[in-house]
C-alpha positions in Angstrom: 60.1 88.9 128.2 63.1 88.5 125.9 63.7 92.2 125.8 63.8 92.4 129.6 66.4 89.6 129.7 68.5 91.3 127.0 68.3 94.6 128.8 69.7 93.1 132.1 72.3 91.2 130.2 73.4 94.3 128.3 73.4 96.5 131.4 75.6 94.0 133.3 78.1 94.0 130.5 78.1 97.9 130.4 78.2 98.1 134.2 80.9 95.5 134.6 83.9 97.8 133.5 82.6 100.5 135.9 82.2 98.1 138.7 85.7 96.7 138.2 87.1 100.3 138.0 85.3 101.3 141.2 86.4 98.1 143.1 90.0 98.6 141.9 90.0 102.2 143.1 88.5 101.3 146.4 91.2 98.5 146.9 93.9 100.8 145.9 92.9 103.6 148.2 92.1 101.3 151.1 95.5 99.6 150.7 97.4 102.9 151.0 98.8 102.9 154.5 101.6 105.4 154.8 103.7 105.1 157.9 106.2 107.4 156.2 109.7 106.6 155.2 110.4 104.1 158.0 113.0 101.6 156.7 114.2 103.8 153.9 117.4 105.8 153.5 115.3 109.0 153.9 114.1 108.0 157.4 115.1 110.2 160.4 115.2 107.8 163.3 115.4 110.7 165.8 112.2 112.3 164.3 114.2 115.6 164.6 111.8 117.6 162.5 108.8 116.3 164.6 109.9 116.6 168.2 110.5 119.8 170.3 114.1 120.6 170.8 113.8 119.8 174.6 112.4 116.3 173.9 114.4 113.1 173.9 113.0 110.2 171.9 112.7 107.1 174.0 110.7 104.8 171.7 109.1 104.8 168.3 107.1 102.2 166.3 104.5 102.0 163.6 101.0 101.9 165.1 97.4 102.1 164.3 95.6 104.6 166.5 92.0 103.6 167.5 90.5 106.9 168.5 87.8 106.9 171.2 88.3 103.4 172.7 89.7 101.8 175.8 89.0 98.5 174.2 85.9 97.9 176.2 83.6 96.7 173.4 83.2 100.1 171.6 85.6 99.3 168.8 83.0 98.6 166.1 82.5 102.1 165.0 85.6 104.0 165.9 87.9 105.8 163.5 91.5 104.5 163.1 94.6 106.1 161.7 98.0 104.7 160.6 101.1 106.5 161.9 103.8 106.2 164.5 103.8 106.2 168.3 106.5 108.2 169.8 107.4 108.2 173.5 109.6 111.0 174.6 110.8 112.2 178.0 107.8 114.6 178.1 104.8 113.1 176.3 103.2 110.2 174.4 102.8 111.3 170.8 101.0 110.0 167.7 102.3 111.4 164.4 101.1 111.1 160.8 103.2 111.3 157.7 102.6 114.4 155.6 103.6 113.4 152.1 103.7 117.0 150.8 105.9 118.4 153.5 107.9 115.1 153.8 107.7 115.1 157.6 105.8 113.6 160.5 103.2 115.9 162.0 102.2 115.5 165.6 98.5 114.8 165.5 97.7 113.7 169.1 99.8 113.9 172.2 99.2 113.4 175.9 101.6 114.6 178.6 102.3 111.9 181.1 100.7 113.7 184.0 97.4 113.8 182.0 97.1 110.0 181.7 94.5 108.7 184.1 94.5 105.0 183.2 96.7 102.6 181.2 96.3 99.0 180.2 98.3 96.7 178.0 97.2 93.6 176.1 99.7 91.3 174.4 98.6 87.9 173.2 98.6 86.1 169.9 95.5 87.8 168.5 95.9 91.4 169.7 98.6 93.7 171.0 97.8 97.2 172.2 98.3 99.9 174.8 95.1 101.8 175.8 94.9 105.0 177.8 92.3 107.2 179.2 93.3 110.8 179.7 92.3 112.9 182.6 89.7 114.7 180.4 88.1 111.3 179.6 89.5 110.9 176.1 90.3 107.3 175.1 93.0 106.1 172.8 94.3 102.7 171.8 97.6 102.2 170.1 97.8 98.9 168.2 101.4 97.7 168.1 103.2 94.6 166.9 104.0 91.8 169.4 107.7 92.7 169.9 107.0 96.4 170.6 104.1 96.4 172.9 105.9 95.2 176.1 108.8 97.7 175.5 106.4 100.6 174.9 104.4 99.8 178.0 107.5 99.6 180.2 108.8 102.9 178.9 105.3 104.5 179.2 104.9 103.4 182.9 108.5 104.5 183.7 107.8 108.0 182.3 104.5 108.3 184.1 106.3 107.5 187.4 109.1 110.0 186.6 106.5 112.7 186.0 104.8 112.1 189.3 101.6 111.0 187.7 99.8 108.0 189.1 97.3 106.5 186.7 94.7 104.1 188.0 95.7 100.7 186.8 93.1 99.2 184.5 92.2 95.7 185.1 
């Protein structure tokens, strides 16, 4: 009996450094959210290397993209990504920071005529804009409280300018 207890005691001591190392690596990797150089001297507020020459930037903000949800209870198992939401005169765009190329890369975009439904939620607990594209794709952009109202107003204005009429989500 004593040898079994000694075995477990010894194996915990040997496993402890590995466990600490693995937990530390997991925390380090999970804590790495790169929104790019926002707020630094290297930041390009016009996203000039990201947008097309014909596009005019109307709004930008850090966001978390929840891919595949219109916030109807399916959030439990959906992938999410940290990046920036860009609203231009032509499209709604989500861009990720590419550390190697030192630029934002457009990862997902939807032209305003291809947005079928839009809803916004802004309370103390949660702030987001959710869309459903005409092909059925669902995307939710988690924003901070001070940006969600402004982004929603610009989005709805651009949808109207582009003669698209999304079904209001209730």
